[in-house]
C-alpha positions in Angstrom: 0.0 0.0 0.0 1.2 3.5 -0.8 2.1 5.8 2.1 -0.7 8.4 2.5 0.4 12.0 2.8 -1.3 15.3 3.7 0.4 18.6 2.7 -0.2 21.7 4.8 0.8 25.2 3.7 -1.0 28.5 3.6 0.3 29.1 0.0 -1.7 27.2 -2.5 1.0 27.3 -5.2 3.4 25.6 -2.8 0.9 22.9 -1.9 0.0 22.2 -5.5 3.7 22.1 -6.5 4.7 19.8 -3.7 1.7 17.5 -4.3 2.6 17.3 -8.0 6.2 16.3 -7.3 5.3 13.8 -4.6 2.7 12.1 -6.9 5.5 11.4 -9.4 7.3 9.3 -6.8 6.3 5.6 -6.5 4.9 4.4 -3.2 3.3 7.7 -2.1 -0.2 9.0 -2.3 -1.6 12.5 -1.6 -4.8 12.1 0.4 -5.4 15.7 1.5 -4.3 19.3 1.7 -4.8 22.1 4.3 -4.0 25.8 4.5 -3.5 26.1 8.3 -2.9 24.1 11.4 -6.5 23.9 12.5 -7.7 22.6 9.1 -4.7 20.2 9.1 -6.0 18.6 12.3 -9.4 18.1 10.7 -8.0 16.6 7.6 -5.8 14.2 9.6 -8.7 13.1 11.6 -10.7 12.4 8.4 -8.0 10.8 6.2 -5.7 9.1 8.8 -2.5 9.8 6.8 0.9 8.2 7.5 2.8 11.4 7.0 2.0 15.1 7.2 4.3 17.7 5.5 3.7 20.8 7.6 4.6 24.5 7.1 5.5 26.3 10.3 4.1 29.9 9.9 0.4 29.8 9.1 -2.6 31.8 10.2 -5.0 30.7 13.0 -2.8 27.8 14.2 0.9 27.5 13.5 2.7 24.3 12.5 4.3 23.6 15.9 1.0 23.6 17.8 -0.7 21.6 15.1 2.1 19.1 15.1 1.8 18.7 18.9 -1.9 18.0 18.7 -1.7 15.6 15.7 1.1 13.6 17.3 -0.9 13.5 20.6 -4.0 12.2 18.9 -2.2 10.0 16.2 1.1 8.8 17.6 1.8 6.8 14.4 1.5 9.8 12.2 4.9 11.2 11.2 5.4 15.0 10.7 7.9 16.6 8.3 8.3 20.3 8.9 8.9 22.2 5.7 9.9 25.8 6.6 11.8 28.8 5.5 12.9 29.3 9.1 16.1 27.7 10.4 16.1 29.7 13.7 16.9 27.7 16.8 13.6 28.3 18.5 11.6 27.0 15.4 13.8 23.9 15.1 13.7 23.0 18.8 10.1 23.9 19.0 9.1 21.6 16.2 11.2 18.7 17.5 9.8 19.0 21.0 6.3 19.0 19.5 7.0 15.6 17.9 8.2 16.3 14.4 10.2 13.5 12.8 11.8 15.6 10.1 12.7 19.2 9.3 13.4 20.4 5.8 14.2 23.9 4.7 12.1 25.3 1.8 15.3 26.7 0.2 16.4 23.1 -0.4 15.6 21.1 -3.6 12.7 18.6 -3.7 15.4 15.9 -3.5 15.6 16.6 0.2 11.8 16.2 0.7 12.1 12.9 -1.1 15.0 11.9 1.2 13.0 12.8 4.2 10.0 10.7 3.1 12.3 7.8 2.4 13.9 8.2 5.9 10.5 8.2 7.6 9.5 5.1 5.5 12.5 3.4 7.0 11.4 4.5 10.5 14.2 7.1 10.8 14.2 10.9 11.2 15.6 13.4 8.7 17.0 16.9 9.2 18.4 19.2 6.6 22.2 19.7 7.1 21.7 23.3 8.3 19.1 22.2 10.7 21.2 19.3 12.0 23.9 21.8 12.8 21.6 23.8 14.9 20.4 20.7 16.8 24.0 19.6 17.5 25.0 23.1 18.6 21.9 23.3 20.8 22.8 20.0 22.4 26.4 20.9 23.0 25.5 24.2 24.7 22.9 22.3 26.8 20.3 24.9 26.0 18.1 25.8 28.9 14.5 25.8 27.9 12.6 29.0 28.4 10.4 28.3 31.4 8.0 31.1 30.5 7.3 29.7 27.0 6.7 26.2 28.4 4.4 27.4 31.1 1.7 28.3 28.6 -0.9 25.6 27.8 -1.8 24.7 24.2 -5.1 26.5 24.7 -3.4 29.6 26.0 -0.9 29.6 23.1 -3.8 29.2 20.7 -5.6 32.3 22.1 -2.3 34.2 22.2 -1.7 33.6 18.4 -5.2 34.7 17.5 -4.8 37.9 19.6 -1.5 38.6 17.9 -3.2 38.1 14.5 -5.6 40.9 15.4 -8.8 39.1 16.3 -11.1 40.6 18.9 -12.1 38.6 22.0 -15.6 37.9 20.6 -14.1 36.7 17.3 -11.7 34.4 19.1 -14.5 32.9 21.2 -16.6 32.2 18.1 -13.6 30.7 16.3 -12.8 28.4 19.2 -16.4 27.7 20.1 -15.9 28.8 23.7 -17.3 31.6 25.9 -15.9 35.1 25.9 -15.2 34.7 29.6 -13.0 31.6 28.8 -11.0 33.6 26.3 -10.6 36.5 28.8 -9.5 34.0 31.4 -6.8 32.4 29.1 -5.6 35.9 28.1 -5.4 37.0 31.8 -3.6 33.7 32.8 -1.1 34.1 30.0 -0.3 37.7 31.1 0.2 36.5 34.6 2.5 33.6 33.6 4.6 35.8 31.3 4.5 38.8 33.6 3.2 41.0 30.7 0.8 43.8 31.5 -0.7 44.7 28.1 -2.1 43.1 25.0 0.6 44.9 23.0 3.2 43.1 25.2 1.5 39.7 24.4 1.6 40.5 20.7 5.3 41.3 20.9 5.9 38.0 22.8 4.0 36.0 20.2 6.0 37.4 17.4 9.3 37.0 19.2 8.6 33.4 20.0 7.4 32.5 16.5 3.8 31.9 17.3 2.9 34.3 14.4 4.5 36.7 12.1 4.1 40.4 11.4 
């Protein structure tokens, strides 16, 4: 049976191009696409793919939080991060979330193919530049930022949507929870991070890679 793949990226041209290239490879089948992390989770629940190729920076829900939730619900599903970002916090964040591979978008499709073959052999795959970051991180015994880890997935989700300019009511409707619940998550995040304003939360979200300007 072919390995079933879902491709997730907020740029349709990248999704279509990647799907076209993958479909030319024997042993792989594209079973779905998604344009953000939240939609990716729904597609994975429906299609039960073997592999998800996931972008990092997407609206509504970023690739790291989507990866964490998918791996939590479907431990057998393998995630390959495909990103333009090679910054340490993105790489370590993705690996901690459960990603099995990390490929930079600047690399040729050959690397994506190599990553898929590695996962097929039950191995992991990192682009050489990313592997360098991981080794350097290990050697320096990087101390994890306690503030970042103190936020729950729900709080991070609200934080990203706040940073993307959504009002409290809009966030509540998007997440199908009460306005009071959103206000409570925002207040708790501010307490944990010792941040006193919404503007400060937005700056934190951008700095930590939860969203982009």
